[in-house]
DRENLO-984413 format. One record per residue: residue in three letters; x, y, z of N, C-alpha, C in turn. Coordinates in steps of 0.001 Angstrom, whole numbers, padded with zeros to 6 digits, always signed. Example, Ala and Ser with C-alpha at 12.3 -4.5 7.8 and 13.67 -1.06 7.14 Angstrom:
2
ALA+013190-005690+007800+012300-004500+007800+013200-003300+007800;SER+012850-002250+007080+013670-001060+007140+012900+000030+007870;
***
This chain:
147
UNK-025183-145124+127127-026582-145203+127477-027380-144472+126391;UNK-028470-145073+125988-029326-144489+124955-030519-143776+125571;UNK-031121-142914+124776-032334-142217+125208-033524-142863+124520;UNK-034364-143488+125329-035567-144138+124814-036744-143175+124918;UNK-037630-143242+123944-038917-142548+124024-039949-143642+124281;UNK-040509-143598+125488-041452-144624+125937-042855-144028+125905;UNK-043762-144720+125241-045141-144274+125150-046011-145133+126070;UNK-046831-144447+126851-047714-145134+127797-049121-144553+127649;UNK-050093-145412+127363-051490-144983+127347-051988-145102+128780;UNK-052149-143962+129448-052525-143975+130864-054027-144118+131064;UNK-054784-144000+129980-056245-144058+130104-056856-144867+128952;UNK-056524-146165+128884-057021-146957+127750-058544-147088+127710;UNK-059207-146950+128840-060669-147052+128852-061342-145684+128757;UNK-060551-144633+128691-061022-143255+128513-061992-142818+129616;UNK-061564-143038+130868-062404-142657+132001-061894-141423+132744;UNK-060675-140993+132461-060098-139867+133197-060691-138538+132740;UNK-061018-137722+133708-061447-136358+133412-060190-135499+133241;UNK-060319-134327+132651-059151-133441+132538-058523-133131+133901;UNK-059350-132948+134921-058821-132655+136253-058044-133856+136808;UNK-058563-135054+136597-057876-136267+137090-056579-136504+136321;UNK-056575-136201+135023-055352-136332+134233-054297-135342+134737;UNK-054714-134105+135011-053790-133092+135530-053239-133515+136897;UNK-054101-134080+137744-053652-134555+139053-052657-135705+138895;UNK-052908-136578+137934-051991-137684+137670-050628-137191+137207;UNK-050622-136171+136352-049347-135596+135894-048574-134983+137061;UNK-049288-134298+137951-048626-133737+139139-048056-134858+140010;UNK-048810-135929+140158-048344-137061+140966-047105-137709+140352;UNK-047063-137800+139027-045873-138353+138367-044643-137519+138690;UNK-044802-136216+138584-043662-135331+138868-043234-135453+140328;UNK-044195-135583+141240-043888-135733+142658-043211-137065+142939;UNK-043460-138058+142090-042883-139404+142234-041461-139452+141676;UNK-040932-138289+141289-039576-138158+140740-039394-138918+139438;UNK-040491-139122+138727-040393-139734+137405-040119-138633+136403;UNK-039486-138970+135288-039280-137930+134277-040638-137475+133758;UNK-040829-136183+133698-042097-135670+133196-042280-136057+131744;UNK-043512-136246+131332-043738-136609+129937-043299-135471+129025;UNK-042718-135829+127902-042296-134808+126955-043443-134418+126047;UNK-044539-135133+126115-045724-134771+125333-046942-135381+126006;UNK-048053-134676+125912-049315-135152+126458-050407-134911+125422;UNK-050452-135766+124381-051460-135568+123341-052821-136146+123718;UNK-053073-136319+124986-054334-136918+125436-054030-138013+126425;UNK-054447-139211+126114-054256-140327+127043-052875-140951+126930;UNK-052190-140764+125811-050865-141361+125653-049796-140345+126020;UNK-048977-140728+126981-047864-139885+127387-046588-140422+126758;UNK-045673-139535+126467-044360-139933+125953-043304-139442+126918;UNK-042418-140342+127290-041343-140029+128227-039996-140253+127533;UNK-039061-139368+127761-037683-139595+127321-036898-140067+128531;UNK-036271-141233+128391-035586-141859+129508-034217-142351+129049;UNK-033179-141957+129772-031845-142506+129508-031805-143898+130137;UNK-031526-144908+129329-031584-146273+129853-030716-147224+129032;UNK-030214-148216+129706-029548-149325+129028-030494-150515+128886;UNK-031649-150445+129550-032603-151547+129517-034013-151000+129329;UNK-034460-150859+128070-035776-150276+127823-036921-151048+128471;UNK-036805-152361+128605-037881-153150+129222-038083-152745+130678;UNK-036992-152485+131381-037091-152041+132774-037697-150641+132832;UNK-037287-149771+131909-037845-148415+131875-039348-148458+131636;UNK-039792-149294+130716-041225-149424+130436-041952-149916+131682;UNK-041432-150954+132305-042071-151503+133513-042182-150439+134595;UNK-041094-149700+134836-041100-148684+135886-042084-147556+135569;UNK-042143-147153+134303-043072-146086+133924-044526-146535+133992;UNK-044795-147760+133586-046163-148284+133700-046580-148322+135167;UNK-045699-148794+136038-046005-148840+137471-046260-147441+138023;UNK-045407-146486+137656-045564-145111+138145-046864-144492+137628;UNK-047190-144743+136383-048438-144208+135819-049659-144837+136484;UNK-049579-146115+136799-050699-146783+137486-050936-146140+138843;UNK-049853-145867+139570-049993-145208+140878-050537-143789+140723;UNK-050029-143070+139739-050384-141657+139587-051816-141454+139093;UNK-052242-142315+138170-053547-142104+137541-054638-143035+138061;UNK-054244-144092+138773-055239-145035+139269-055894-145838+138161;UNK-055163-146058+137076-055679-146816+135934-054762-148010+135686;UNK-055071-148758+134635-054208-149850+134199-053570-149398+132872;UNK-052428-148721+132955-051795-148192+131752-051324-149299+130812;UNK-051286-148957+129534-050853-149894+128511-049616-149312+127824;UNK-048509-150060+127840-047319-149540+127165-047497-149553+125654;UNK-046900-148580+125020-046931-148499+123561-045548-148730+122995;UNK-045326-148176+121839-044050-148359+121153-042922-147655+121907;UNK-041752-148255+121828-040532-147638+122348-039635-147358+121153;UNK-039222-146113+121038-038276-145731+119996-037074-145094+120680;UNK-036083-144718+119899-034873-144167+120482-034484-142877+119799;UNK-033995-141945+120599-033419-140726+120079-031981-141057+119702;UNK-031595-140702+118508-030237-141005+118072-029452-139723+117930;UNK-028270-139744+118493-027372-138600+118384-026134-138962+117561;UNK-026170-140142+116961-025069-140572+116124-023840-141026+116893;UNK-024037-141436+118127-022918-141832+118982-022617-143326+118864;UNK-021491-143714+119423-021157-145141+119470-022198-145911+120290;UNK-022754-145279+121328-023823-145930+122095-025008-146258+121194;UNK-025304-145358+120244-026395-145626+119302-026066-146833+118428;UNK-024818-146934+117988-024397-148098+117193-024614-149370+117990;UNK-024115-149371+119221-024225-150580+120042-025690-150893+120375;UNK-026515-149869+120531-027938-150089+120784-028642-150718+119598;UNK-028333-150234+118390-028930-150828+117186-028477-152278+117048;UNK-027195-152505+117245-026681-153879+117150-027353-154778+118187;UNK-027506-154268+119409-028130-155064+120470-029567-155418+120095;UNK-030248-154526+119394-031607-154816+118945-031668-156018+118017;UNK-030575-156271+117323-030484-157442+116451-029819-158628+117156;UNK-029428-158435+118415-028719-159491+119140-027264-159605+118720;UNK-026676-158494+118259-025298-158488+117770-024408-157614+118641;UNK-023130-157864+118567-022130-156967+119143-021101-156704+118060;UNK-020408-155596+118185-019413-155264+117177-018464-154192+117668;UNK-017462-153961+116869-016454-152947+117156-016721-151746+116247;UNK-016608-150536+116807-016908-149320+116064-015636-148487+115906;UNK-015381-148056+114679-014273-147140+114400-014827-145988+113565;UNK-014317-144797+113816-014768-143611+113082-013594-142967+112370;UNK-013903-142391+111208-012913-141640+110442-013659-140568+109659;UNK-012920-139604+109149-013503-138571+108305-013071-138808+106867;UNK-014002-138582+105937-013614-138685+104528-012955-137369+104096;UNK-012602-137256+102834-011893-136076+102336-012708-134796+102480;UNK-014021-134916+102514-014886-133745+102651-015204-133440+104113;UNK-014690-134247+105038-014919-134015+106459-016148-134683+107031;UNK-016760-135588+106248-017942-136293+106730-017540-137557+107483;UNK-018352-137901+108462-018120-139070+109302-018324-140361+108514;UNK-017389-141273+108639-017546-142635+108125-017401-143558+109330;UNK-018415-144364+109550-018423-145263+110698-018238-146686+110177;UNK-017196-147328+110647-016929-148709+110266-017278-149602+111446;UNK-018126-150577+111183-018574-151494+112229-018112-152896+111842;UNK-017356-153502+112729-016852-154853+112487-017739-155851+113235;UNK-018240-156820+112476-019128-157843+113021-018574-159228+112716;UNK-019032-160188+113479-018677-161582+113176-019517-162037+111995;UNK-018890-162618+111023-019605-163086+109829-020689-164099+110194;UNK-020409-164936+111174-021391-165942+111615-022676-165298+112129;UNK-022576-164086+112688-023761-163416+113226-024730-163001+112133;UNK-024235-162812+110920-025098-162342+109840-025757-163475+109068;UNK-025647-164689+109565-026323-165821+108938-027835-165697+109119;UNK-028259-165199+110270-029691-165120+110574-030303-163754+110278;UNK-029464-162741+110054-029959-161382+109789-029271-160874+108528;UNK-030031-160407+107547-029401-159904+106327-028505-158693+106617;UNK-027351-158701+106007-026399-157603+106173-027037-156258+105820;UNK-027852-156249+104774-028471-154999+104331-029403-154415+105397;UNK-030041-155281+106150-030956-154812+107204-030180-154129+108324;UNK-029066-154710+108711-028227-154122+109754-027654-152795+109260;UNK-027165-152786+108035-026578-151575+107460-027603-150448+107396;UNK-028800-150739+106940-029845-149724+106834-030208-149163+108208;UNK-030332-150020+109193-030674-149564+110546-029575-148673+111114;UNK-028323-149054+110886-027212-148240+111389-027151-146889+110691;UNK-027320-146895+109381-027279-145620+108644-028406-144698+109085;UNK-029582-145252+109320-030713-144440+109761-030470-143873+111160;UNK-029893-144656+112042-029650-144204+113412-028533-143174+113492;UNK-027562-143302+112604-026385-142437+112699-026409-141251+111757;UNK-027202-141348+110697-027193-140327+109649-025764-140108+109165;UNK-025093-141205+108905-023705-141173+108445-023476-142367+107524;UNK-022381-142291+106785-022016-143453+105968-021505-144538+106893;UNK-022016-145739+106704-021624-146873+107518-021060-147950+106611;UNK-019947-148497+107046-019333-149624+106334-019255-150796+107292;UNK-019714-151940+106810-019636-153156+107626-018436-153975+107198;UNK-017666-154418+108181-016578-155344+107946-016925-156629+108666;UNK-016679-157738+108004-016972-159038+108600-015661-159731+108928;UNK-015634-160352+110086-014430-161096+110489-014789-162530+110763;
***
């Protein structure tokens, strides 16, 4: 399971007073929703463990609508990466791919992640794009093998 950072603009029309925003935050917590990890104004950011970010966004938008009495607008969804195999599979899923993950250490003790993909899957997505996304998510050397 990956950790998504979901952004929700709870006050797109900018009508909430500070007191109403504070009441909405209290209502969110009472609704057993994960508290926002940041409140830079009208946009809240939530960290949510999820296998389905679309469902998480829908649930958070619904909860924010109830809590604030507004029509919240979802923003960008990003992911916290811890360099795990779940992160590999999440990046691959973002491209509509599946693959096998193997890990090894190089002579200096650094992680090398080998990801095996079907060669046919890379017809529609450049190999370099997948490799770059995996390296960025894992902060490790990634090698792609095609079968």
